[in-house]
N, C-alpha and C positions, 0 to 999 in steps of 0.2 A: 477417346470416344470414337475416333475414326477407325480404329482397329476392330471394334465391335461391329460397325456397319459393314466392313469388308467381309467379316466372317458370316454375317447374316446374308449378304448378297451371294456368297458362294454356296451357302446352304440352300438358298432358294433355287439357285441354278441346278444343284444336284437333284432336288426334289422334282423340278420341272423335267429334267432329263430322264429321271426314273419313270415318271408318269408317261412321257412320250414314248419311251421304250416299251412299256407295258401295252400301250395302245397299238403300237406297231406290231407287237407279237400277236395280239388278239386279231388284228386285221389279216395278218398272214395266215393264221389258223382258219379264219372264216373263208378266205379266198381259196385256200387249198382244199378245204372240205367241199365247197360248192363246185369246184372243178371235178372232183371225183363223182359227184352226183350227176353232173352233166354227161360224163362218159358212160355211166351206168345206164342212163336213159336211152342211149343209142345202141345198146347191145341187143342181140337177137332174142334172147330169152325174155327180156323185159318188154319186148314188143309182141310176145305171144308165139314166138317161133322156136325152132329147134335147129341147131347146127348139125349138118350132115355132109359127109364126104361124097355120097352118091346122089342119085336123083331123089326128088321129094316124093312122099307118099301121095296117093290119090287124094285129091281135094286140097292139096297144099301146093303153093308155088314159091318160087325163089323171089325174095324181095330184098331191096336195099343192097348196098355195097359195103364191104369191109365190116359187116356186123359180126362175123365169126373170125376167130384167129386162123382157122383152116376150114376149108369147105365153103358151104353157102348156107344161108338162112332160109329154112322152109317154114312157112306159116300159113294158116288157113286163108284161102282166097274167097 
């Protein structure tokens, strides 16, 4: 009878480990997706601007820092 209890305990341990791993994978996916949404919200285009190398058009001004990979962000003022 002791042998059956030992097998049952190891099976329970495997099930708990599998569920924990699944929860960990889900959390990693959620955190990584939320991080990309945060970076998208700080881009020039999502703030109504346009990235330009030269000066901004009339009625638009330079706003923010590091919103464009090159140049600067011009958006309505």
